[in-house]
C-alpha positions in Angstrom: 160.9 283.5 37.0 157.6 285.6 38.4 154.1 284.0 38.0 150.8 286.0 38.7 148.2 285.4 41.1 145.7 287.5 41.7 147.2 289.8 40.3 150.0 289.7 42.3 153.5 289.0 40.6 155.3 285.9 42.4 159.0 285.9 42.6 161.1 282.8 42.8 164.5 281.8 43.9 167.3 281.7 41.8 169.7 278.7 42.2 171.7 276.7 39.5 170.3 279.3 36.7 166.4 278.0 37.7 163.4 279.9 38.9 162.4 277.5 41.2 159.9 277.6 44.2 160.8 277.3 48.1 160.6 274.1 49.2 158.2 275.1 52.4 155.7 276.6 49.2 155.3 279.0 51.2 155.4 283.3 50.4 156.0 286.5 52.2 154.0 289.4 51.0 156.1 292.5 50.2 153.8 295.7 51.8 153.9 299.0 49.7 154.9 302.1 52.6 152.8 304.4 50.9 149.7 301.9 51.0 149.5 299.0 53.5 146.9 297.5 51.5 148.9 297.2 48.3 150.9 294.1 48.2 153.9 294.8 45.3 154.8 290.9 45.1 155.2 287.9 46.8 158.9 285.6 47.8 159.5 282.7 49.0 159.9 282.2 52.7 162.8 279.6 51.9 163.7 277.1 54.0 167.5 275.1 55.5 166.6 272.9 52.4 166.4 275.7 49.9 170.0 277.0 51.2 171.9 273.6 51.0 170.3 273.7 47.2 172.3 277.2 46.5 175.4 276.7 48.7 175.6 273.1 46.5 175.3 274.9 43.5 177.6 277.6 44.4 179.9 275.4 45.4 180.3 273.2 42.2 180.4 275.8 39.7 183.5 278.0 41.8 186.3 275.6 40.0 185.2 276.4 36.5 184.2 280.0 37.2 187.6 280.8 38.7 189.5 279.4 35.5 187.2 281.1 32.8 189.9 284.3 33.8 189.2 287.8 35.2 188.5 289.4 31.8 185.8 286.9 30.9 183.7 287.5 33.9 184.1 291.4 33.5 182.5 291.2 29.7 179.4 289.0 31.6 179.3 292.3 33.8 178.8 294.1 30.5 176.0 292.4 30.0 174.6 292.9 32.9 174.7 296.6 33.1 173.5 296.9 29.5 170.3 295.1 30.6 170.0 297.1 33.4 170.1 300.0 32.3 167.5 298.9 29.7 165.0 298.6 32.8 165.9 301.5 34.8 162.3 302.8 34.3 160.4 299.7 35.9 163.0 298.6 38.1 162.7 302.1 39.6 159.4 302.5 39.7 159.0 298.8 41.4 161.5 300.1 44.3 159.6 303.3 45.1 156.1 301.3 45.0 158.0 298.6 47.7 159.9 300.9 50.3 159.2 304.4 49.5 161.7 306.4 47.7 160.7 309.2 45.4 160.9 308.2 41.6 163.7 310.4 41.0 165.7 308.7 43.6 164.9 305.5 42.5 166.2 305.9 38.8 169.2 307.3 40.7 170.0 305.2 42.2 169.5 302.5 39.6 171.8 304.5 37.5 174.2 304.3 40.0 173.8 300.0 39.9 174.4 300.4 36.3 178.0 302.6 36.7 179.1 300.2 39.2 178.6 297.2 37.2 180.3 299.1 34.4 183.1 300.1 36.7 184.3 296.5 38.2 183.7 294.8 34.4 186.6 297.1 34.0 188.2 295.2 36.7 188.3 292.2 33.6 191.5 294.2 32.4 193.4 295.4 35.4 196.1 294.0 36.9 195.4 290.9 40.2 199.0 290.8 41.0 202.8 292.2 41.4 205.9 291.4 40.6 208.4 291.3 44.3 211.9 291.2 43.7 213.6 288.2 44.6 216.4 288.0 46.9 217.6 284.8 44.2 218.3 287.0 41.1 217.8 284.2 39.1 214.2 283.5 40.1 210.8 284.9 39.7 208.7 285.8 42.5 204.9 287.0 41.8 201.7 287.5 44.1 198.7 286.4 42.8 195.2 287.1 43.8 192.8 284.2 44.0 189.3 284.4 44.8 187.7 283.2 48.5 185.4 281.0 47.0 181.8 281.2 47.9 180.6 284.2 49.3 177.3 285.0 51.2 175.9 288.6 50.8 173.1 289.8 53.2 172.1 292.9 51.9 169.6 295.9 53.7 165.9 297.3 52.3 167.3 301.4 52.3 169.3 300.9 49.1 168.0 298.0 47.2 169.7 297.8 43.8 172.8 299.9 44.4 174.4 297.7 48.2 173.4 294.3 46.2 175.7 295.3 42.8 178.4 296.8 44.8 178.8 293.4 46.8 177.8 291.3 44.2 179.7 293.0 40.6 183.1 292.5 42.8 182.1 289.6 44.3 182.0 288.0 40.7 184.7 289.8 38.8 187.1 288.8 40.9 186.3 284.7 40.7 183.8 284.3 43.7 180.3 282.5 43.4 177.5 283.7 45.4 174.4 282.9 47.7 173.2 286.5 47.6 169.6 287.2 50.8 167.8 290.7 50.3 165.7 292.1 53.4 162.2 290.8 52.6 161.0 294.6 52.4 162.7 295.1 49.1 162.9 291.3 48.0 160.9 292.3 45.1 163.2 294.6 43.8 166.4 292.8 44.1 164.9 289.8 42.2 164.1 292.2 39.3 167.7 293.1 39.5 168.7 289.5 39.5 166.9 288.9 36.1 169.3 291.2 34.8 171.9 288.8 35.4 170.1 285.6 34.8 169.4 287.2 31.2 173.1 288.1 30.9 174.1 284.4 30.4 176.4 283.5 33.7 176.7 279.6 33.8 175.2 277.7 36.2 175.6 278.1 40.3 177.5 281.7 39.8 174.5 283.5 41.2 172.3 281.8 43.5 169.5 284.4 45.0 167.1 283.0 48.0 164.7 285.4 49.5 163.2 284.5 53.6 163.7 285.5 57.0 166.9 286.7 58.4 167.3 284.2 61.5 166.7 281.3 58.9 168.4 282.5 55.7 170.5 284.6 56.4 171.6 283.1 59.8 171.5 280.1 57.6 174.1 281.3 54.9 176.3 282.6 57.3 176.6 279.7 59.9 177.5 277.3 56.2 180.6 275.5 56.3 180.7 275.6 53.1 180.5 279.4 52.6 183.5 280.9 52.7 182.8 285.0 53.5 180.5 286.9 54.1 179.6 290.5 53.7 177.0 292.4 55.6 175.2 296.1 55.7 172.2 296.0 57.8 172.2 296.9 61.5 174.5 296.8 64.2 173.0 294.2 66.2 172.7 292.0 63.5 176.3 292.9 62.2 177.1 292.1 65.6 176.1 288.4 65.4 177.5 288.1 61.9 181.0 289.3 63.2 180.7 286.8 66.2 179.4 284.0 64.0 182.2 284.4 61.3 184.9 284.5 64.1 183.9 281.4 65.1 184.2 279.9 61.9 187.4 281.2 60.9 186.3 282.7 57.8 186.3 286.0 56.4 183.8 288.9 57.3 182.7 292.0 56.1 180.4 294.0 58.4 178.8 297.6 57.6 176.5 298.7 60.8 175.2 302.0 61.9 175.7 305.7 61.8 175.1 308.8 63.7 176.6 311.3 61.7 177.5 314.8 62.7 177.7 317.9 60.8 179.5 320.8 62.0 178.8 324.4 60.3 181.2 327.0 61.2 180.6 330.5 61.5 182.3 331.3 58.9 180.2 329.0 56.7 178.1 329.7 53.4 175.1 329.2 55.2 172.3 328.8 52.4 174.9 325.9 51.0 175.0 324.6 54.6 171.3 324.4 54.9 170.5 323.1 51.2 173.2 320.1 52.3 171.8 319.0 56.1 168.5 319.5 54.0 169.4 316.6 51.4 171.6 314.9 53.7 169.2 314.2 56.4 166.1 313.8 55.0 166.7 312.4 51.4 165.3 308.8 51.6 162.9 309.8 54.5 166.3 309.4 56.1 167.1 306.7 55.8 170.6 306.1 55.2 173.5 304.7 56.8 175.5 307.8 55.9 172.2 310.3 56.5 172.7 313.7 58.6 171.6 313.3 62.3 173.7 315.7 64.4 174.1 319.1 63.8 176.5 321.1 65.4 176.4 324.8 64.6 178.8 327.4 66.4 176.9 329.8 68.8 178.0 333.0 66.8 174.8 332.1 63.9 173.5 329.4 65.5 169.7 331.2 65.4 170.2 332.3 61.7 170.9 329.2 60.9 168.3 327.8 62.6 165.6 330.0 61.3 166.9 329.3 57.6 167.2 325.4 58.5 163.3 325.4 59.6 162.0 327.9 56.7 163.4 325.6 54.0 162.8 322.6 56.1 159.1 323.3 56.2 158.9 323.5 52.4 159.6 319.8 52.2 156.3 318.2 50.2 155.5 314.4 51.4 153.6 312.1 49.9 153.4 309.2 47.8 156.7 308.7 45.8 155.4 308.1 42.5 153.4 311.7 42.1 155.5 314.7 40.9 156.2 317.2 43.3 157.4 315.0 46.1 160.0 315.5 47.7 159.8 312.8 50.6 158.6 309.3 50.9 157.3 307.6 54.0 159.2 305.2 56.2 160.3 302.2 54.6 157.7 300.0 56.7 155.6 300.0 59.9 158.0 299.1 61.8 160.8 301.8 60.8 157.3 304.6 60.8 156.6 303.1 65.2 160.5 303.5 65.2 160.6 307.3 64.3 157.6 308.2 66.1 159.1 306.7 69.4 162.1 308.4 68.9 160.6 311.7 68.5 158.8 311.0 71.8 162.1 309.7 73.4 163.3 313.3 72.4 160.3 315.5 73.7 160.6 313.1 77.6 164.5 313.7 77.2 163.7 317.7 77.6 164.7 318.6 73.5 162.6 321.2 72.0 160.7 319.7 68.9 161.0 323.3 66.6 159.8 321.9 63.4 157.6 318.3 62.0 157.6 315.5 63.7 153.7 314.6 63.1 152.2 311.7 61.2 150.4 312.8 58.3 146.2 312.4 58.2 143.9 312.3 55.4 143.0 310.2 52.7 146.7 310.1 50.9 148.1 309.4 53.6 146.1 306.7 56.3 147.3 304.1 54.8 151.0 304.9 54.2 153.7 305.5 56.8 154.0 309.1 56.6 155.5 311.5 59.0 156.9 315.0 58.2 160.7 315.8 59.0 161.5 316.4 62.4 164.2 319.1 64.1 164.9 319.1 67.9 166.8 321.7 69.4 168.3 322.0 73.1 169.8 318.7 72.4 172.5 317.8 75.0 175.3 315.2 74.4 174.0 312.0 76.1 170.5 312.1 74.6 169.2 308.7 73.1 168.5 311.1 69.9 172.0 312.6 70.0 173.5 308.8 70.3 171.7 306.6 68.8 171.2 305.7 64.9 167.2 306.3 64.5 167.4 305.8 60.2 164.5 308.5 59.9 164.1 312.3 59.2 165.4 313.6 62.6 167.7 316.1 62.6 169.2 317.0 66.5 170.7 320.3 66.7 173.8 321.0 69.1 174.6 324.6 69.8 179.2 324.8 70.8 181.1 328.1 71.3 184.1 326.9 68.5 185.3 324.5 65.9 187.2 322.9 68.6 184.0 322.1 70.8 182.6 321.4 68.0 184.5 318.0 66.7 184.4 317.3 70.4 180.6 317.0 70.5 180.8 315.0 66.6 183.2 312.4 68.1 181.0 312.0 71.2 179.6 308.8 69.6 179.8 305.2 69.1 179.4 305.0 65.6 182.4 306.8 62.8 181.1 306.2 59.3 180.2 309.7 57.5 181.0 313.0 59.4 181.1 316.9 57.3 182.4 320.3 57.9 180.9 323.5 56.5 183.8 326.0 56.5 185.7 328.6 54.4 188.6 328.4 56.8 191.7 326.2 56.0 192.8 325.6 59.2 189.3 324.6 60.1 188.5 321.6 58.1 192.2 320.6 58.1 191.8 320.5 61.8 188.4 318.5 61.2 189.7 316.0 58.7 192.8 315.1 60.8 191.0 314.8 64.0 187.1 313.3 63.0 186.6 309.7 63.9 184.7 309.0 60.7 185.8 306.6 57.4 184.0 308.8 55.4 184.9 312.8 56.2 183.3 315.4 53.6 184.3 319.3 53.4 181.4 321.9 52.1 179.3 319.1 51.0 176.3 316.9 52.6 177.5 313.8 54.6 175.4 311.1 52.8 176.9 309.9 49.5 180.5 308.4 48.3 181.5 308.0 44.6 181.7 304.5 43.4 185.5 304.5 42.4 186.3 305.5 46.3 186.6 303.2 49.5 183.7 303.0 51.5 183.2 302.0 55.2 183.7 303.4 59.1 185.4 303.5 62.0 184.2 302.5 65.4 181.0 300.9 65.8 180.2 301.6 62.4 182.2 299.0 60.5 184.2 295.8 61.1 187.1 297.5 59.3 187.7 296.7 55.9 186.0 298.9 52.1 184.0 297.8 49.9 184.0 299.6 46.5 186.1 301.3 44.5 189.6 299.3 44.0 189.7 298.5 47.7 186.8 295.9 47.2 189.7 293.6 46.0 191.2 293.3 49.2 187.8 291.3 50.4 186.9 289.1 47.7 190.5 287.6 46.6 193.3 286.5 48.8 197.0 287.0 48.3 199.1 283.7 46.6 202.7 284.6 46.4 204.0 282.1 43.5 208.3 281.4 43.8 209.6 280.3 40.3 212.8 279.2 39.5 214.5 277.7 36.4 
């Protein structure tokens, strides 16, 4: 599973219940964003040959895994949950070192992974079909949910425990076998999660874990003729490629992409609560959430007061090493993401928006080897500016002043994305209008834009999603197919 070379752990692929090296014998370094000189661990730089072994293992295992029944599959997930729970501290610390999320956030995410596993373990005792009335009074007609087959799972780096588990758990409990490829930037954390599945004793070939580049391993899994469905979370560019590839093959795909998530602050809002929620939604996890607050649309009557409170509270945020006590926000997760955030701050200035707080690269002994930047707030932002339209995936807020709720909703909908949206108001008519007219899959009232409960459907509209939903009972729609059975004596 793990070998130690020069005090840096090396993690292998997990194929057919064995921890194996890639046929390439090459490794990829996972670099800490808190200190680019620290290698958190090394993972396999896999090849097409490794994909083939993983797919064949999953394909061979599918029939028997399907036959053992939903209840038995759920019992395996209970075991995984217990093992993961016992390792929260280690996995959370690894997550913080690998992608920069503060330790309290990392522990919270890992605990959520435990809860997701237990939720889907419970699916083992829930129904997987219906009785349908037949026009023939002497016949019985039922539907039964059956697994899709071999599922390819490709996940991003920003939630290296929660996102893989909310895909893995339903895929497995509903009877599918899996090939899982994590983002390299979070592959060490992912490997430690897979260790929990391995120790739970899943049958051979049911779960296969393979690391490597997206262009080779991710695309190779997507294109493999024996993979029956793909679930992907990541960038819009890659997501569109997934949709194209799976459409050409005629297989199921589930794609969650970006967001440009608005928060409306009405003139009758509780300003202290709205400021607190905007800061949390925009800057927790360094703004690296697909549901992170990005546009803050404020009614003119309270705009100046809100802005003053927002800037005042934002400038209290402590930025630094997420393992240290008292740190509220960690670094950007990689040098690439760090450079992206810096470039958008410059774009905002060039477009004529005014940077009124933050956006500074931090320097000094603690910061020079990491990817640290202070939370940025822009005002005088016009709707056609790039910082108002494009996903930045970093700690940057665009403030937009509007005359009333009608104009606010128009501004909120002025984007190609439709993942999450929030409003702060004490007016029933305003939040009913918002709930009805906003073009987003996740709508929140008097709550931050980021976050959804695990038992509820999650997914976006417009350019944010392929349309299907993850989590909760809705996951069954993707990971199963309906078989209609007509029985006559």
